[in-house]
TIVOKOL-310427 format. One record per residue (C-alpha): residue number from 0; residue in one letter; x, y, z. Coordinates in steps of 0.5 Angstrom, whole numbers, always signed. Layout:
BEGIN
site num NUM; residu A; xx X; yy Y; zz Z
...
***
This chain:
BEGIN
site num 0; residu M; xx +236; yy +230; zz +193
site num 1; residu I; xx +232; yy +225; zz +187
site num 2; residu R; xx +233; yy +218; zz +190
site num 3; residu D; xx +233; yy +214; zz +183
site num 4; residu G; xx +240; yy +212; zz +184
site num 5; residu V; xx +244; yy +216; zz +179
site num 6; residu F; xx +250; yy +219; zz +180
site num 7; residu R; xx +252; yy +227; zz +180
site num 8; residu K; xx +257; yy +231; zz +182
site num 9; residu A; xx +257; yy +238; zz +183
site num 10; residu D; xx +256; yy +243; zz +177
site num 11; residu D; xx +262; yy +247; zz +179
site num 12; residu S; xx +266; yy +240; zz +181
site num 13; residu D; xx +274; yy +240; zz +177
site num 14; residu T; xx +275; yy +234; zz +174
site num 15; residu V; xx +281; yy +232; zz +177
site num 16; residu N; xx +278; yy +232; zz +185
site num 17; residu C; xx +271; yy +230; zz +185
site num 18; residu V; xx +266; yy +224; zz +187
site num 19; residu E; xx +261; yy +223; zz +184
site num 20; residu V; xx +253; yy +222; zz +190
site num 21; residu A; xx +247; yy +218; zz +189
site num 22; residu A; xx +241; yy +218; zz +193
site num 23; residu M; xx +239; yy +212; zz +193
site num 24; residu P; xx +231; yy +210; zz +192
site num 25; residu E; xx +231; yy +204; zz +198
site num 26; residu G; xx +235; yy +210; zz +202
site num 27; residu G; xx +242; yy +212; zz +204
site num 28; residu V; xx +247; yy +214; zz +199
site num 29; residu R; xx +252; yy +212; zz +196
site num 30; residu V; xx +259; yy +215; zz +193
site num 31; residu R; xx +264; yy +215; zz +189
site num 32; residu D; xx +271; yy +217; zz +186
site num 33; residu S; xx +269; yy +221; zz +178
site num 34; residu K; xx +276; yy +218; zz +176
site num 35; residu D; xx +275; yy +212; zz +177
site num 36; residu R; xx +267; yy +209; zz +176
site num 37; residu N; xx +268; yy +202; zz +177
site num 38; residu G; xx +272; yy +203; zz +183
site num 39; residu G; xx +268; yy +201; zz +188
site num 40; residu T; xx +264; yy +206; zz +192
site num 41; residu L; xx +262; yy +208; zz +199
site num 42; residu G; xx +255; yy +207; zz +202
site num 43; residu Y; xx +252; yy +211; zz +208
site num 44; residu T; xx +245; yy +212; zz +211
site num 45; residu D; xx +242; yy +218; zz +210
site num 46; residu T; xx +243; yy +220; zz +218
site num 47; residu E; xx +250; yy +219; zz +218
site num 48; residu W; xx +251; yy +223; zz +211
site num 49; residu S; xx +246; yy +229; zz +213
site num 50; residu V; xx +252; yy +229; zz +219
site num 51; residu F; xx +257; yy +229; zz +214
site num 52; residu V; xx +254; yy +235; zz +210
site num 53; residu A; xx +252; yy +239; zz +216
site num 54; residu A; xx +259; yy +239; zz +219
site num 55; residu A; xx +262; yy +240; zz +211
site num 56; residu K; xx +257; yy +246; zz +211
site num 57; residu L; xx +260; yy +248; zz +218
site num 58; residu G; xx +268; yy +248; zz +215
site num 59; residu E; xx +270; yy +242; zz +220
site num 60; residu F; xx +274; yy +239; zz +214
site num 61; residu D; xx +277; yy +245; zz +211
site num 62; residu L; xx +284; yy +245; zz +211
site num 63; residu P; xx +288; yy +250; zz +216
site num 64; residu E; xx +292; yy +256; zz +212
***
């Protein structure tokens, strides 16, 4: 992850339901809604973000079918 504080979103994200993520130079990650860029951000430590990403990859947040 590039730690330059620039918000990015996945290339394959749609234009309606996505978030943008910025890895901060001093550490940590910021997340914001791509539809409301001025609506504020959520901040996470590097550890919190790593745990979240690992859980998402395991399908922990998938909706039931």
